[in-house]
C-alpha positions as CSV (number, residue, x, y, z in Angstrom):
1,M,-100.4,250.9,142.9
2,A,-101.8,247.3,142.7
3,F,-99.4,244.4,143.1
4,D,-99.4,242.2,140.0
5,I,-99.4,238.7,141.4
6,D,-99.2,237.0,138.0
7,R,-96.2,239.1,137.0
8,Y,-94.5,238.3,140.3
9,T,-95.0,234.5,140.1
10,Q,-94.1,234.3,136.4
11,A,-90.8,236.3,136.9
12,A,-89.8,234.6,140.2
13,T,-86.4,232.8,140.1
14,P,-84.0,231.6,142.7
15,V,-81.6,234.4,143.8
16,T,-78.5,234.4,141.6
17,W,-75.4,233.6,143.6
18,E,-73.3,231.0,141.8
19,D,-71.5,233.6,139.7
20,L,-69.9,235.4,142.6
21,D,-66.1,235.0,143.3
22,Y,-66.3,233.2,146.6
23,E,-62.6,232.3,146.4
24,V,-62.0,235.7,148.0
25,F,-63.1,234.3,151.4
26,R,-60.1,231.9,151.4
27,G,-57.7,234.9,151.8
28,H,-60.1,237.2,153.5
29,P,-62.5,235.3,155.7
30,L,-65.5,237.0,157.3
31,P,-65.2,237.9,161.0
32,P,-66.9,235.8,163.7
33,D,-69.6,238.3,164.5
34,T,-70.6,238.4,160.8
35,L,-70.6,234.7,160.5
36,R,-72.8,234.4,163.6
37,T,-75.3,236.8,162.1
38,L,-75.2,235.0,158.8
39,R,-75.9,231.7,160.4
40,Y,-78.9,233.2,162.2
41,M,-80.2,234.6,158.9
42,C,-79.6,231.3,157.1
43,E,-81.5,229.3,159.7
44,I,-84.5,231.7,159.7
45,E,-84.7,231.6,155.9
46,F,-84.9,227.9,156.1
47,H,-87.5,228.1,158.8
48,T,-89.9,230.0,156.5
49,V,-91.6,226.7,155.6
50,C,-92.8,226.5,159.2
51,Y,-94.3,230.0,159.0
52,L,-96.0,228.9,155.8
53,R,-97.3,225.8,157.5
54,D,-99.0,227.9,160.2
55,M,-100.6,230.3,157.6
56,L,-102.0,227.4,155.5
57,V,-104.4,226.6,158.3
58,S,-105.7,230.1,158.6
59,P,-108.2,232.1,156.5
60,S,-105.3,233.3,154.4
61,R,-105.2,230.1,152.5
62,K,-108.7,230.7,151.0
63,D,-107.6,233.9,149.2
64,P,-106.2,233.0,145.7
65,E,-103.7,235.9,145.6
66,V,-102.4,235.3,149.1
67,G,-102.1,231.6,148.7
68,T,-100.2,232.0,145.4
69,F,-97.9,234.6,146.9
70,M,-97.1,232.4,149.9
71,T,-96.1,229.5,147.8
72,T,-93.7,231.6,145.7
73,W,-92.5,233.5,148.7
74,N,-91.5,230.3,150.5
75,W,-89.7,229.0,147.5
76,E,-87.6,232.2,147.2
77,E,-86.8,232.2,150.9
78,I,-85.4,228.7,150.7
79,W,-83.0,229.8,148.0
80,H,-81.9,232.7,150.2
81,G,-81.0,230.1,152.8
82,E,-79.1,228.0,150.3
83,A,-77.0,231.0,149.2
84,L,-76.2,231.9,152.8
85,A,-75.4,228.3,153.7
86,H,-72.8,228.2,150.8
87,V,-71.0,231.3,152.3
88,L,-71.0,229.6,155.7
89,S,-69.7,226.3,154.3
90,L,-66.7,228.2,152.9
91,H,-65.9,229.1,156.5
92,G,-66.3,225.6,157.8
93,I,-69.8,226.2,159.2
94,T,-72.4,223.7,158.0
95,V,-76.2,224.2,158.0
96,T,-77.8,220.9,157.0
97,Y,-81.4,219.8,157.0
98,D,-80.6,217.3,159.7
99,Q,-79.4,220.1,161.9
100,L,-82.4,222.2,161.1
101,K,-84.7,219.3,161.9
102,A,-83.0,218.7,165.2
103,K,-83.3,222.4,166.1
104,R,-87.0,222.3,165.4
105,M,-87.5,219.2,167.5
106,K,-86.0,221.1,170.4
107,L,-88.8,223.6,170.2
108,G,-91.0,220.8,171.5
109,W,-94.8,221.1,171.9
110,R,-94.7,224.8,171.3
111,D,-93.8,224.2,167.7
112,R,-96.1,221.2,167.3
113,L,-99.1,223.0,168.6
114,S,-98.4,226.2,166.7
115,P,-100.5,225.3,163.7
116,V,-103.4,224.1,165.9
117,K,-103.3,227.3,167.9
118,Q,-103.1,229.4,164.7
119,S,-106.0,227.5,163.1
120,L,-108.3,228.0,166.2
121,L,-107.6,231.6,166.8
122,S,-107.4,232.8,163.2
123,N,-110.6,231.0,162.1
124,I,-112.5,232.4,165.1
125,V,-111.4,235.9,164.0
126,G,-112.4,235.2,160.4
127,I,-111.5,237.1,157.3
128,D,-110.0,240.1,159.2
129,F,-107.2,237.8,160.2
130,V,-105.8,238.1,156.7
131,A,-105.3,241.9,157.4
132,V,-103.3,241.0,160.5
133,H,-101.3,238.4,158.6
134,M,-100.5,240.9,155.8
135,L,-99.5,243.7,158.3
136,W,-97.3,241.3,160.3
137,G,-95.7,240.1,157.1
138,S,-95.0,243.7,156.0
139,I,-93.1,244.4,159.3
140,N,-91.1,241.2,159.2
141,E,-90.1,241.6,155.5
142,R,-89.1,245.2,156.1
143,S,-87.0,244.1,159.1
144,T,-85.4,241.4,157.1
145,A,-84.5,243.6,154.1
146,A,-83.1,246.2,156.5
147,A,-81.0,243.5,158.2
148,Y,-79.5,242.5,154.9
149,K,-78.8,246.0,153.8
150,R,-77.2,246.8,157.2
151,L,-74.9,243.8,157.1
152,A,-73.8,244.7,153.5
153,A,-73.0,248.2,154.7
154,L,-71.1,247.1,157.8
155,E,-69.0,244.3,156.3
156,D,-66.2,245.4,153.9
157,S,-66.7,242.5,151.5
158,P,-67.9,243.3,147.9
159,V,-68.8,239.6,147.3
160,L,-71.0,239.4,150.5
161,G,-72.4,242.8,149.9
162,D,-73.4,241.9,146.4
163,L,-75.1,238.7,147.5
164,L,-77.0,240.4,150.4
165,R,-78.2,243.2,148.1
166,R,-79.5,240.6,145.7
167,I,-81.4,238.9,148.5
168,A,-82.7,242.3,149.7
169,S,-84.0,243.0,146.2
170,Q,-86.2,240.0,146.3
171,E,-87.3,240.9,149.9
172,A,-88.5,244.3,148.5
173,K,-91.0,242.5,146.3
174,H,-92.3,240.6,149.4
175,I,-92.6,244.0,151.2
176,A,-94.6,245.4,148.2
177,F,-97.1,242.5,148.3
178,Y,-97.6,242.5,152.1
179,T,-97.9,246.2,152.3
180,T,-100.4,246.5,149.4
181,Q,-102.6,243.8,150.8
182,A,-102.4,245.3,154.4
183,R,-103.3,248.7,153.2
184,A,-106.3,247.5,151.2
185,R,-107.6,245.2,154.0
186,L,-107.2,247.8,156.8
187,Q,-108.7,250.7,154.9
188,D,-112.2,251.6,156.2
189,N,-112.1,248.5,158.4
190,P,-112.0,249.6,162.1
191,R,-112.4,246.0,163.3
192,A,-109.3,244.8,161.3
193,Q,-107.4,247.8,162.5
194,K,-108.1,247.1,166.2
195,L,-107.3,243.4,165.8
196,A,-104.0,244.2,164.0
197,R,-102.9,246.6,166.7
198,L,-103.9,244.2,169.5
199,A,-102.0,241.3,167.8
200,L,-98.9,243.3,167.2
201,R,-98.9,244.9,170.6
202,T,-99.3,241.6,172.4
203,A,-97.5,239.0,170.3
204,W,-95.0,240.5,167.8
205,Q,-91.3,240.0,168.3
206,P,-88.3,240.5,166.1
207,V,-87.9,238.0,163.3
208,G,-86.4,234.7,164.6
209,S,-87.6,235.2,168.2
210,G,-89.0,232.0,169.6
211,V,-87.0,229.9,167.0
212,S,-83.4,231.0,167.8
213,P,-82.0,231.3,171.4
214,E,-82.6,234.8,172.9
215,A,-78.8,235.3,173.0
216,E,-78.6,234.9,169.2
217,V,-81.6,237.3,168.7
218,D,-79.9,239.9,170.9
219,H,-76.6,239.4,169.1
220,V,-78.1,240.1,165.6
221,L,-80.0,243.1,166.8
222,R,-77.0,244.7,168.4
223,H,-74.7,243.8,165.6
224,L,-76.9,245.3,162.9
225,F,-78.9,248.0,164.5
226,S,-76.8,249.6,167.3
227,G,-75.9,253.3,166.9
228,P,-77.4,256.1,164.9
229,E,-77.3,254.4,161.5
230,G,-78.9,251.2,162.7
231,R,-81.6,253.1,164.6
232,K,-82.3,255.1,161.5
233,E,-83.2,251.9,159.6
234,I,-85.5,250.8,162.5
235,L,-87.3,254.2,162.7
236,A,-87.9,254.1,158.9
237,I,-89.7,250.7,159.3
238,D,-91.9,252.1,162.0
239,R,-92.7,255.2,159.9
240,H,-93.8,253.1,157.0
241,I,-96.0,250.9,159.2
242,A,-97.5,254.0,160.9
243,K,-98.7,255.3,157.6
244,L,-101.0,252.3,157.1
245,P,-104.7,252.8,158.1
246,G,-105.2,252.7,161.8
247,M,-101.5,252.3,162.6
248,A,-100.6,255.8,163.5
249,G,-98.3,256.1,166.6
250,L,-97.2,252.5,166.4
251,N,-93.5,252.3,167.1
252,L,-93.2,248.5,167.4
253,V,-89.7,247.8,166.2
254,A,-88.0,250.6,168.0
255,E,-89.7,249.6,171.2
256,A,-88.6,246.0,170.7
257,L,-85.0,247.2,170.4
258,D,-85.3,249.4,173.4
259,S,-86.7,246.6,175.5
260,R,-83.6,244.5,174.6
261,G,-81.2,247.2,175.4
262,V,-79.9,247.8,171.9
263,P,-78.2,251.2,172.1
264,A,-79.4,253.9,169.8
């Protein structure tokens, strides 16, 4: 089924979160491990604008549908960050734009050169880079949605669970776009398939890697995806990706967890 980009952009709204009864956290605050994971999620949502920056110098910007989607996608992700920041603020944890700016500055030349590197490599590859971008986005959005669903299931808080499920519902639309685009661009295109596999095998890491400290990445992966139920979510992501043209046998996410010692 084709993804209706016009319908998506016209219906897009910030995630609804102001109506929830956050007063419950005053008597029943969230535990430290959950807050640590929420902060990670919040900061990565706010960092989406940097991912957008890197894609706008690639061939993806020339495609009207992809460009339109990325603009709306970034806008929705920022509101996810705002909603999570509100929950954190009720626990005495602040996530401000000055803090985010300082964190990005610490990334140094790696972050500053990222759009330059992306522009050079992607434009050398040409139009098939868009297939790589779409497949990469599909994996990342599936991972993000699974993380929200897992935290909602793990944490006995109806208010937090409701918020996380609302965010995951918007992430599902992002998954639909990326996956529809990836399938169409990989179909009957051996070159794009080979490029995508090579890029994923050599460069893909769990969402937030390279931005957050490795200790924080490992915490989130262990917190959310340890044990049979967590691994079930990860295997489901890999199964969906393996169904796309040329991606059979790819077990990228499970292998990433194994390499970090996340127990299954």
